[in-house]
ROGUGU-408264 format. One record per residue: x, y, z of N, C-alpha, C in turn. Coordinates in Angstrom, 3 decimals. Each point is the difference from the previous one (the first is absolute). Layout:
% ROGUGU-408264
<r <X,Y,Z>,<X,Y,Z>,<X,Y,Z>> ...
END
This chain:
% ROGUGU-408264
<r <101.615,72.952,132.952>,<0.528,0.021,1.570>,<-0.562,1.355,0.679>> <r <-0.324,-0.361,1.322>,<-0.397,1.403,0.743>,<1.170,0.985,0.236>> <r <-0.179,1.348,-0.056>,<1.134,0.872,0.182>,<-0.299,1.188,0.574>> <r <0.589,0.428,1.024>,<-0.280,1.125,0.990>,<0.499,1.117,-0.745>> <r <-0.653,0.853,-0.656>,<0.338,1.237,-0.522>,<-1.018,1.128,0.684>> <r <0.787,1.229,0.178>,<-0.435,1.194,0.413>,<-0.719,0.905,-0.806>> <r <-1.499,0.137,0.130>,<-0.608,0.789,-0.903>,<-0.480,1.297,0.579>> <r <0.489,1.302,-0.586>,<-0.221,1.279,0.503>,<-0.843,0.725,-1.054>> <r <-0.916,0.756,0.503>,<-0.965,0.831,-0.749>,<0.694,1.360,-0.427>> <r <-0.029,0.390,-1.232>,<0.492,1.274,-0.376>,<-1.106,0.946,0.308>> <r <0.113,0.972,1.041>,<-1.226,0.690,0.324>,<-0.145,1.212,-0.864>> <r <0.934,0.298,-0.849>,<-0.392,1.016,-0.830>,<-1.016,-0.242,-1.143>> <r <-0.248,-1.219,-0.027>,<-1.057,-0.547,-0.892>,<-1.245,-0.132,0.493>> <r <-0.098,0.105,1.507>,<-1.112,-0.258,0.598>,<-1.498,1.093,-0.352>> <r <-0.887,-0.401,0.420>,<-1.050,1.185,-0.144>,<-0.106,0.789,1.433>> <r <0.210,1.220,-0.490>,<0.229,0.990,1.011>,<-1.448,0.662,0.480>> <r <-1.108,-0.486,-0.684>,<-1.097,0.383,0.305>,<-0.525,-0.563,1.337>> <r <0.710,-1.251,0.474>,<-0.472,-0.791,1.149>,<1.236,-0.757,0.383>> <r <1.120,0.848,0.419>,<1.160,-0.624,0.343>,<-0.034,-0.823,1.221>> <r <-0.681,0.279,0.980>,<-0.060,-0.947,1.188>,<-0.550,-1.277,-0.411>> <r <-1.100,-0.097,-0.785>,<-0.562,-1.318,-0.518>,<1.056,-0.657,-0.864>> <r <0.654,0.653,-0.955>,<1.094,-0.613,-0.632>,<0.875,-0.878,0.897>> <r <0.604,0.837,0.949>,<1.013,-0.813,1.125>,<-0.861,-1.046,0.637>> <r <-1.058,0.232,0.521>,<-0.752,-1.204,0.612>,<-0.207,-1.300,-0.855>> <r <-0.408,0.266,-1.208>,<-0.313,-1.017,-0.846>,<1.336,-0.699,-0.586>> <r <1.114,0.807,-0.075>,<1.249,-0.661,-0.572>,<0.183,-0.966,1.312>> <r <0.047,0.472,1.223>,<0.529,-0.757,0.946>,<-0.888,-1.083,0.455>> <r <-1.175,-0.010,-0.242>,<-0.905,-1.243,0.182>,<0.303,-0.957,-1.005>> <r <0.305,0.468,-1.327>,<0.394,-0.644,-1.123>,<1.402,-0.800,0.080>> <r <0.890,0.310,1.151>,<1.031,-0.764,0.159>,<1.381,0.825,-0.582>> <r <-0.190,1.519,-0.251>,<1.321,0.652,-0.334>,<0.938,-0.265,1.137>> <r <1.334,0.191,-0.557>,<1.074,-0.058,1.303>,<0.521,1.410,0.205>> <r <-0.116,0.917,-0.622>,<0.598,1.229,0.179>,<-0.641,1.109,-0.924>> <r <0.236,1.341,0.348>,<-0.491,1.109,-0.920>,<1.157,0.734,-0.461>> <r <-0.040,0.166,-1.428>,<1.178,0.468,-0.535>,<-0.448,1.647,-0.329>> <r <1.022,0.924,0.485>,<-0.400,1.224,0.029>,<1.076,0.731,-0.921>> <r <-0.490,0.557,-1.081>,<0.889,0.527,-0.868>,<-0.104,1.739,0.304>> <r <1.244,0.585,0.368>,<0.209,1.303,0.135>,<0.743,0.774,-0.970>> <r <-0.612,0.734,-0.807>,<0.736,0.818,-0.981>,<0.044,1.562,0.032>> <r <1.195,0.435,-0.291>,<0.099,1.343,0.277>,<0.012,0.842,-1.223>> <r <-0.328,-0.529,-1.176>,<-0.062,1.080,-1.037>,<1.373,0.405,-0.593>> <r <1.101,-0.594,0.793>,<1.395,0.467,-0.553>,<0.955,-1.114,-0.242>> <r <0.172,-1.009,1.040>,<0.543,-1.262,-0.134>,<-0.677,-0.769,-1.465>> <r <-1.231,-0.202,0.238>,<-0.872,-0.388,-1.258>,<-0.952,0.989,-0.419>> <r <-0.281,-0.029,-1.071>,<-0.945,1.160,-0.816>,<-1.605,-0.099,0.227>> <r <-0.286,-0.210,1.172>,<-1.141,-0.127,0.553>,<-0.392,-0.069,1.589>> <r <-1.106,0.410,0.186>,<-0.292,-0.152,1.512>,<-1.051,-1.039,0.177>> <r <0.277,-0.752,1.261>,<-0.869,-1.145,0.361>,<-0.563,0.225,1.127>> <r <0.192,-0.891,0.868>,<-0.656,0.131,1.454>,<0.805,0.975,0.894>> <r <-0.735,0.495,1.036>,<0.449,1.003,0.984>,<0.351,-0.529,1.294>> <r <0.743,0.745,0.804>,<0.143,-0.312,1.500>,<-1.326,-0.388,0.566>> <r <-1.088,0.751,-0.283>,<-1.227,-0.010,0.731>,<-0.915,-1.317,-0.416>> <r <0.466,-0.393,-1.301>,<-0.604,-1.405,-0.448>,<0.521,-1.085,0.657>> <r <1.433,0.031,0.226>,<0.693,-0.979,0.916>,<-0.470,-0.015,1.209>> <r <-0.106,1.170,0.604>,<-0.258,0.252,1.528>,<-1.467,-0.680,0.078>> <r <-0.912,0.170,-1.049>,<-1.327,-0.463,0.363>,<0.027,-1.513,-0.051>> <r <0.664,-0.578,-1.158>,<0.079,-1.504,-0.057>,<0.473,-0.651,1.029>> <r <1.217,0.713,0.473>,<0.649,-0.641,1.383>,<-0.956,-0.047,0.887>> <r <-0.885,0.999,0.184>,<-0.926,0.049,1.347>,<-1.094,-0.981,0.032>> <r <-0.284,-0.527,-1.298>,<-1.140,-0.830,-0.229>,<0.181,-1.511,-0.344>> <r <1.536,-0.265,-0.280>,<0.485,-1.367,-0.256>,<0.546,-0.528,0.758>> <r <-0.308,-1.472,0.149>,<0.512,-0.838,0.933>,<1.264,-0.414,-0.645>> <r <0.291,-0.096,-1.320>,<1.025,-0.622,-0.528>,<0.942,0.780,-0.115>> <r <1.397,-0.181,-0.411>,<1.257,0.751,0.036>,<-0.176,0.827,-1.151>> <r <0.660,1.161,-0.166>,<0.106,1.012,-0.941>,<1.429,-0.178,-0.848>> <r <-0.001,0.168,-1.108>,<1.136,-0.244,-0.775>,<0.201,1.335,-0.737>> <r <0.805,0.890,0.437>,<0.028,1.230,-0.679>,<1.058,0.359,-0.821>> <r <-0.335,0.297,-1.173>,<1.076,0.201,-1.018>,<0.044,1.559,-0.373>> <r <1.162,0.511,0.310>,<0.352,1.361,-0.015>,<0.422,0.452,-1.310>> <r <-0.404,0.447,-1.045>,<0.529,0.485,-1.237>,<-0.041,1.612,0.177>> <r <0.998,0.295,0.887>,<0.162,1.511,0.126>,<1.500,0.146,0.018>> <r <0.411,1.280,-0.410>,<1.439,0.486,0.188>,<0.385,0.282,1.284>> <r <1.102,-0.335,0.409>,<0.764,0.065,1.208>,<-1.030,-0.324,1.189>> <r <-0.324,-1.355,0.025>,<-0.874,-0.422,0.999>,<0.439,0.238,1.450>> <r <1.296,0.272,0.366>,<0.558,0.146,1.084>,<-0.567,1.151,0.761>> <r <-0.395,0.815,-0.771>,<-0.467,1.579,0.392>,<-1.467,-0.214,0.565>> <r <-0.598,-1.035,-0.514>,<-1.508,0.101,0.484>,<-0.427,-1.329,0.713>> <r <0.843,-1.108,0.032>,<-0.308,-1.293,0.178>,<-0.443,0.041,1.626>> <r <0.275,0.873,0.929>,<-0.513,0.032,1.176>,<-1.479,0.254,0.115>> <r <-0.406,0.618,-0.854>,<-1.461,0.522,0.078>,<-0.878,-1.226,-0.446>> <r <0.541,-0.609,-0.992>,<-0.613,-1.404,-0.408>,<0.126,-1.250,1.240>> <r <1.119,0.055,0.387>,<0.267,-1.038,0.923>,<-1.020,0.061,1.276>> <r <-0.287,1.324,0.478>,<-0.787,0.196,0.927>,<-1.462,-0.784,-0.058>> <r <-0.508,-0.092,-0.929>,<-1.302,-0.529,-0.288>,<0.130,-1.359,-0.097>> <r <1.110,-0.841,-0.045>,<0.107,-1.421,0.001>,<0.267,-0.870,1.033>> <r <-0.245,-1.161,0.101>,<0.286,-0.742,1.113>,<1.099,-1.103,-0.030>> <r <0.466,-0.503,0.885>,<1.172,-0.904,0.076>,<-0.238,-1.381,-1.001>> <r <0.886,-0.076,-0.654>,<-0.127,-1.034,-1.039>,<-0.525,0.402,-1.539>> <r <-0.561,1.211,-0.143>,<-0.235,0.567,-1.192>,<1.244,0.166,-0.850>> <r <-0.150,-0.042,-1.269>,<1.039,0.315,-0.913>,<0.141,1.248,-0.802>> <r <1.048,0.483,-0.085>,<0.304,1.326,-0.747>,<1.065,-0.381,-0.996>> <r <-0.404,0.223,-1.327>,<1.054,-0.089,-1.065>,<0.391,1.288,-0.292>> <r <1.246,0.185,-0.593>,<0.625,1.399,-0.318>,<0.619,-0.477,-1.574>> <r <0.132,1.016,-0.869>,<0.767,-0.174,-1.020>,<1.515,0.519,0.112>> <r <0.921,-0.820,-0.206>,<1.415,0.194,0.292>,<0.288,1.437,-0.618>> <r <-0.301,-0.078,-1.470>,<0.355,1.309,-0.743>,<-0.585,1.273,0.541>> <r <-1.022,-0.280,0.733>,<-0.710,1.374,0.431>,<0.776,0.861,1.180>> <r <1.191,-0.784,0.564>,<0.455,0.458,1.295>,<1.501,0.044,-0.305>> <r <0.695,1.082,0.556>,<1.529,0.077,0.068>,<0.393,-1.246,0.737>> <r <-0.170,-0.014,1.134>,<0.350,-1.458,0.885>,<-1.118,-0.703,0.354>> <r <-0.406,-0.891,-0.872>,<-1.036,-0.943,0.445>,<-0.030,-0.886,1.235>> <r <1.339,-0.239,0.365>,<0.104,-1.060,1.100>,<-0.309,0.892,1.273>> <r <0.297,1.318,0.053>,<-0.562,0.884,1.190>,<-1.563,-0.188,0.062>> <r <-0.706,0.369,-1.134>,<-1.426,-0.157,0.107>,<-0.391,-1.428,0.567>> <r <0.531,-1.067,-0.761>,<-0.170,-1.350,0.515>,<0.100,-0.247,1.670>> <r <0.960,0.535,0.376>,<0.320,-0.208,1.533>,<-1.000,0.815,0.730>> <r <-0.533,1.182,-0.551>,<-1.118,0.703,0.800>,<-1.141,-1.033,-0.002>> <r <-0.373,-0.608,-1.081>,<-1.093,-0.984,0.013>,<0.219,-1.302,0.779>> <r <1.067,-0.421,0.114>,<0.348,-1.187,1.162>,<-0.146,0.493,1.134>> <r <0.546,1.201,0.498>,<0.127,0.630,1.306>,<-1.641,0.121,0.488>> <r <-0.766,0.172,-0.941>,<-1.519,0.439,0.358>,<-0.579,-1.342,0.173>> <r <0.585,-1.145,-0.137>,<-0.831,-1.269,0.150>,<-0.602,-0.430,-1.157>> <r <0.151,0.543,-1.335>,<-0.708,-0.236,-1.124>,<1.079,-0.959,-0.966>> <r <-0.882,-0.559,-0.892>,<0.914,-1.108,-0.907>,<0.592,0.987,-1.072>> <r <1.264,0.129,-0.134>,<0.550,0.731,-1.050>,<-0.003,-0.690,-1.315>> <r <-0.146,0.675,-1.176>,<-0.063,-0.553,-1.301>,<0.563,1.052,-1.049>> <r <0.336,-0.318,-1.103>,<0.306,0.764,-1.040>,<-0.811,-0.576,-1.444>> <r <-0.401,0.814,-0.725>,<-0.896,-0.044,-1.207>,<1.213,0.128,-1.220>> <r <0.241,-0.949,-0.787>,<0.814,-0.138,-1.152>,<-0.731,0.262,-1.201>> <r <0.268,1.282,-0.563>,<-0.659,0.235,-1.487>,<0.408,-0.855,-1.126>> <r <-0.527,-0.083,-0.786>,<0.112,-0.822,-1.438>,<1.317,0.381,-0.347>> <r <0.686,1.316,-0.179>,<1.105,0.381,-0.317>,<1.327,-0.113,0.931>> <r <-0.439,-0.533,1.383>,<1.035,0.030,1.012>,<0.669,-1.328,-0.106>> <r <1.429,-0.178,0.065>,<0.520,-1.284,-0.285>,<0.200,-0.684,1.760>> <r <0.011,-1.075,0.102>,<0.107,-0.849,1.068>,<1.324,0.594,0.676>> <r <1.110,0.006,-0.881>,<1.315,0.366,0.633>,<0.045,1.108,0.629>> <r <-0.771,1.178,-0.449>,<-0.127,1.502,0.753>,<-0.622,-0.076,1.369>> <r <-0.862,-1.065,0.325>,<-0.556,-0.077,1.270>,<0.695,-1.133,0.891>> <r <0.977,-0.412,-0.588>,<0.615,-1.417,0.860>,<0.117,0.176,1.360>> <r <0.629,1.099,0.517>,<0.398,0.225,1.243>,<-1.372,0.117,0.947>> <r <-0.967,0.636,-0.502>,<-1.323,0.184,0.771>,<-0.659,-1.363,0.035>> <r <0.310,-0.853,-0.815>,<-0.677,-1.338,0.078>,<0.315,-0.587,1.389>> <r <1.235,0.299,0.697>,<0.491,-0.356,1.269>,<-0.804,0.521,1.070>> <r <-0.850,1.058,-0.091>,<-0.566,0.880,0.794>,<-1.534,-0.278,0.224>> <r <-0.424,-0.114,-1.299>,<-1.471,-0.066,0.164>,<-0.761,-1.444,0.029>> <r <-1.307,0.075,0.636>,<-0.673,-1.248,-0.059>,<-0.821,-0.301,-1.226>> <r <-0.379,1.066,-0.898>,<-0.793,-0.371,-1.119>,<0.432,0.986,-1.336>> <r <-0.116,-0.662,-1.045>,<0.525,0.579,-1.128>,<-1.376,-0.114,-0.857>> <r <-0.479,1.405,-0.648>,<-1.039,-0.183,-0.729>,<0.490,0.533,-1.210>> <r <-0.419,-1.023,-0.947>,<0.735,0.058,-1.426>,<-1.262,0.622,-0.929>> <r <0.308,1.315,-0.556>,<-0.854,0.495,-0.800>,<-0.089,-0.688,-1.336>> <r <-0.858,-0.456,-0.373>,<-0.172,-0.729,-1.408>,<-0.505,1.083,-1.257>> <r <-0.320,1.147,0.608>,<-0.459,1.106,-0.808>,<0.866,1.333,0.444>> <r <-0.143,0.870,-0.928>,<0.673,1.275,0.717>,<-0.870,0.781,0.971>> <r <0.330,0.322,0.951>,<-0.783,0.477,1.238>,<-0.717,1.315,-0.288>> <r <-1.316,0.179,0.426>,<-0.682,1.127,-0.128>,<-1.471,-0.041,-0.264>> <r <-0.114,-1.187,-0.899>,<-1.473,0.007,-0.617>,<-0.228,-1.411,0.203>> <r <-1.442,-0.368,0.149>,<-0.731,-1.282,-0.021>,<-0.318,-0.352,-1.392>> <r <-0.061,-1.412,-0.191>,<-0.523,-0.560,-1.345>,<1.161,-0.018,-1.090>> <r <1.211,0.131,0.369>,<0.840,-0.143,-1.138>,<0.377,-1.357,-0.217>> <r <0.860,-0.223,-1.258>,<0.440,-1.396,-0.294>,<1.196,-0.185,0.623>> <r <0.022,-1.602,-0.050>,<1.314,-0.539,0.653>,<1.120,0.111,-0.917>> <r <1.119,0.319,0.715>,<1.288,-0.116,-0.850>,<0.810,-1.128,0.269>> <r <-0.058,-0.808,-1.333>,<0.564,-1.277,0.106>,<1.344,-0.156,0.583>> <r <0.997,0.882,-0.255>,<1.376,-0.098,0.345>,<0.129,-0.064,1.618>> <r <-1.060,0.557,0.805>,<0.097,-0.227,1.440>,<0.178,-1.222,0.493>> <r <-0.635,-0.890,-0.834>,<0.041,-1.549,0.432>,<1.289,-0.456,0.254>> <r <1.212,0.619,-0.701>,<1.341,-0.376,0.402>,<0.570,0.435,1.059>> <r <-0.443,1.306,0.292>,<0.343,0.613,1.502>,<-0.538,-0.959,0.854>> <r <-1.192,-0.337,-0.002>,<-0.545,-0.933,1.068>,<0.701,-1.365,0.265>> <r <0.406,-0.311,-1.069>,<0.902,-1.255,0.013>,<1.109,0.210,0.682>> <r <0.704,1.047,-0.146>,<1.236,0.639,0.794>,<-0.402,0.121,1.514>> <r <-1.202,0.649,0.337>,<-0.263,0.278,1.249>,<-0.324,-1.302,0.810>> <r <-0.724,-0.947,-0.843>,<-0.149,-1.277,0.722>,<1.227,-0.844,0.404>> <r <0.895,0.296,-0.688>,<1.379,-0.818,0.066>,<0.788,0.682,1.414>> <r <-0.481,1.220,0.482>,<0.646,0.651,0.974>,<-0.896,0.053,1.398>> <r <-1.297,-0.361,-0.188>,<-0.953,0.261,0.970>,<0.090,-0.802,1.341>> <r <0.637,-1.311,-0.162>,<0.400,-0.783,1.184>,<1.023,0.384,0.831>> <r <0.923,0.279,-0.823>,<1.475,0.514,0.529>,<-0.102,1.193,0.870>> <r <-0.884,0.928,-0.699>,<-0.090,1.309,0.730>,<-1.186,0.247,0.629>> <r <-1.027,-0.938,0.189>,<-0.873,-0.031,1.036>,<-1.031,1.012,-0.403>> <r <-0.698,0.288,-1.167>,<-0.973,0.858,-0.190>,<-1.130,-0.923,-0.845>> <r <-1.190,0.991,0.158>,<-1.121,-0.678,-0.910>,<-0.202,0.779,-1.148>> <r <-0.412,-0.801,-1.024>,<-0.091,0.594,-1.294>,<-1.392,0.078,-0.498>> <r <-0.570,1.437,-0.585>,<-1.469,0.129,-0.086>,<0.047,0.681,-1.437>> <r <-0.996,-0.194,-0.541>,<-0.409,0.377,-1.455>,<-1.054,1.151,0.122>> <r <0.284,1.084,-0.841>,<-0.989,0.982,-0.070>,<0.051,0.567,-1.437>> <r <-1.231,-0.123,-0.486>,<-0.472,0.552,-1.309>,<-0.319,-1.083,-0.881>> <r <-1.342,0.249,-0.932>,<-0.274,-0.824,-1.107>,<-0.040,-1.587,0.596>> <r <-0.517,-0.138,1.129>,<-0.024,-1.468,0.620>,<-1.166,-0.773,-0.252>> <r <0.192,-0.915,-1.181>,<-1.244,-0.778,-0.422>,<0.266,-1.321,0.412>> <r <-0.911,-0.632,0.046>,<0.061,-1.829,0.453>,<0.945,-0.569,-0.490>> <r <0.351,0.246,-1.395>,<1.037,-0.867,-0.765>,<1.488,0.513,0.625>> <r <0.224,1.102,0.713>,<1.282,0.509,0.470>,<0.103,-0.854,1.434>> <r <-1.041,0.125,0.575>,<0.004,-0.652,1.411>,<0.408,-1.433,-0.096>> <r <-0.628,-0.683,-1.054>,<0.148,-1.338,-0.494>,<1.431,-0.335,-0.206>> <r <0.531,0.903,-0.610>,<1.492,-0.066,-0.629>,<1.095,0.341,1.373>> <r <-0.284,1.075,0.681>,<1.162,0.493,0.876>,<-0.282,-0.360,1.428>> <r <-1.397,-0.370,0.398>,<-0.128,-0.608,1.467>,<1.001,-1.323,0.066>> <r <-0.152,-0.857,-0.898>,<0.655,-1.475,0.350>,<1.289,0.403,-0.126>> <r <0.736,1.032,-0.608>,<1.355,0.359,-0.093>,<0.424,0.653,1.359>> <r <-0.952,0.477,0.849>,<0.525,0.648,1.292>,<-0.319,1.313,0.165>> <r <-0.908,0.533,-0.814>,<-0.413,1.511,0.333>,<-0.938,-0.264,1.292>> <r <0.159,0.912,0.819>,<-0.915,-0.160,1.397>,<-1.364,0.381,-0.317>> <r <-0.132,1.316,-0.422>,<-1.304,0.578,-0.232>,<-0.285,0.799,-1.099>> <r <-1.252,0.344,-0.276>,<-0.234,0.784,-1.086>,<-1.183,1.181,0.288>> <r <0.330,1.189,-0.542>,<-0.877,1.147,0.257>,<-0.928,-0.230,-1.063>> <r <-1.469,0.039,0.408>,<-1.114,-0.266,-0.871>,<-0.708,1.531,-0.306>> <r <-0.102,0.134,-1.224>,<-0.663,1.257,-0.281>,<-1.302,-0.207,-0.999>> <r <0.172,0.734,-1.155>,<-1.212,-0.105,-0.977>,<0.004,-1.023,-0.629>> <r <1.247,-0.747,-0.373>,<0.163,-1.237,-0.792>,<-0.790,-1.145,0.551>> <r <-0.014,-0.222,1.472>,<-0.406,-1.035,0.580>,<-1.045,0.044,0.994>> <r <-0.233,1.096,0.675>,<-0.783,0.211,1.265>,<-1.079,1.095,-0.122>> <r <0.286,1.115,-0.399>,<-1.005,0.976,-0.088>,<-0.617,0.167,-1.065>> <r <-1.344,0.575,0.161>,<-0.892,0.402,-1.199>,<-0.753,-1.312,-0.745>> <r <0.161,-1.102,0.676>,<-0.241,-1.237,-0.573>,<-1.725,-0.362,0.262>> <r <-0.564,0.745,0.737>,<-1.353,-0.412,0.302>,<-0.283,-1.325,0.917>> <r <1.150,-0.407,0.569>,<-0.178,-1.316,0.394>,<0.508,0.162,1.645>> <r <-0.500,-0.760,0.802>,<0.389,0.063,1.507>,<1.474,-0.194,0.086>> <r <0.693,0.860,0.881>,<1.361,-0.137,0.125>,<0.610,-1.373,0.406>> <r <-0.945,-0.463,0.983>,<0.230,-1.364,0.473>,<-0.076,-1.038,-1.062>> <r <-0.719,-0.066,-0.934>,<-0.089,-0.902,-1.176>,<1.527,0.194,-0.793>> <r <0.161,1.272,-0.435>,<1.205,0.116,-0.601>,<1.201,-0.319,0.626>> <r <0.118,0.294,1.407>,<1.168,-0.438,0.573>,<0.037,-1.641,0.138>> <r <-1.028,-0.443,0.395>,<0.215,-1.581,0.035>,<0.138,-0.398,-1.580>> <r <-0.435,0.600,-1.048>,<0.421,-0.432,-1.211>,<1.641,-0.095,-0.223>> <r <0.542,1.212,0.444>,<1.376,0.134,-0.256>,<0.782,-0.999,0.845>> <r <-0.487,-0.163,1.255>,<0.806,-1.020,1.061>,<-0.410,-1.404,-0.552>> <r <-0.862,-0.224,-0.838>,<-0.309,-1.416,-0.498>,<0.530,-0.228,-1.332>> <r <1.122,0.899,-0.543>,<0.635,-0.136,-1.244>,<0.711,-1.406,0.019>> <r <0.165,-0.587,-0.930>,<0.510,-1.481,0.180>,<1.595,0.379,-0.544>> <r <0.796,0.110,1.077>,<1.375,0.134,-0.053>,<0.568,-1.308,-0.108>> <r <1.373,0.001,-0.948>,<0.783,-0.978,-0.034>,<1.393,0.326,0.385>> <r <0.782,-1.004,0.682>,<1.283,0.397,0.543>,<1.077,0.397,-1.195>> <r <0.500,1.096,0.080>,<1.059,0.414,-1.109>,<1.240,0.563,0.741>> <r <1.119,-0.387,-0.377>,<1.230,0.415,0.488>,<0.342,1.567,-0.303>> <r <0.495,0.725,0.876>,<0.172,1.333,-0.076>,<1.255,0.433,-1.004>> <r <0.555,-1.144,-0.296>,<1.118,0.168,-0.905>,<-0.621,-0.367,-1.582>> 
END
C-alpha cells in the first residue's frame, strides 16, 4: 500500500564541507524537512549543531526546519532560536530540561511555530500526558539523546504503542528519531508513526544520490497493520 510519511534529514550527519550543496541536493531529492539537533554539552554530554548552523540552513532551505533543542532550561534561550525560524517550523523541547515546560511550549505556539516534545527512552508516557494535549508533534527518541549511530532500544516499541493509542484523541503527530533503519520504517509506519528522522543508518554517507535513497524509502512495500 502507498503511505504518506514525512522524511526529515538529520543535518548533524551532513557533510559540512559543502552545506549549501547538501541542502540543495536533499531538497531536489525530495526530503520533507531538515532536522536540526542543538546540544549544549549539559543536558546531553555532547555538542552538536550551533545557532549559526541553524540560521544558515534556514536561509538556504525552502523546506521546513525541525529543531530539536537538547538544552537545559530552553525557556531561557528559546527566543534566540525562534528568531531564525519561519511560521510552520517545528521546535521540540525535552520536558525534563525545564521547570515549567508548558510555559516554553506556549512561547513556541505564540511565535507561530509547531510545538513539540522529545521523549527520551527512559521517560514514561504517563509523565508527559498533560503536554500531549498541547503539542502538535511528539518525537520519540529510540536511542539516548546526544550521539549519532547508537543502537535501537527495543523497549521503546511498547512506548510507541501507547502513544499511537493516544494520538488521534489528543491530535498530535508521532515521529521517530534514532537508529532509523528500513525494517523499522516498514514495521512502524503502517502502525501510524507519521515521520522518521534519517541519519547515518539510511541517508548519509552512502555514496548514492539522495533522491535515489529517498525514492527507495518511499517505495518500501508497506502492509496494513493495526496500531494495537
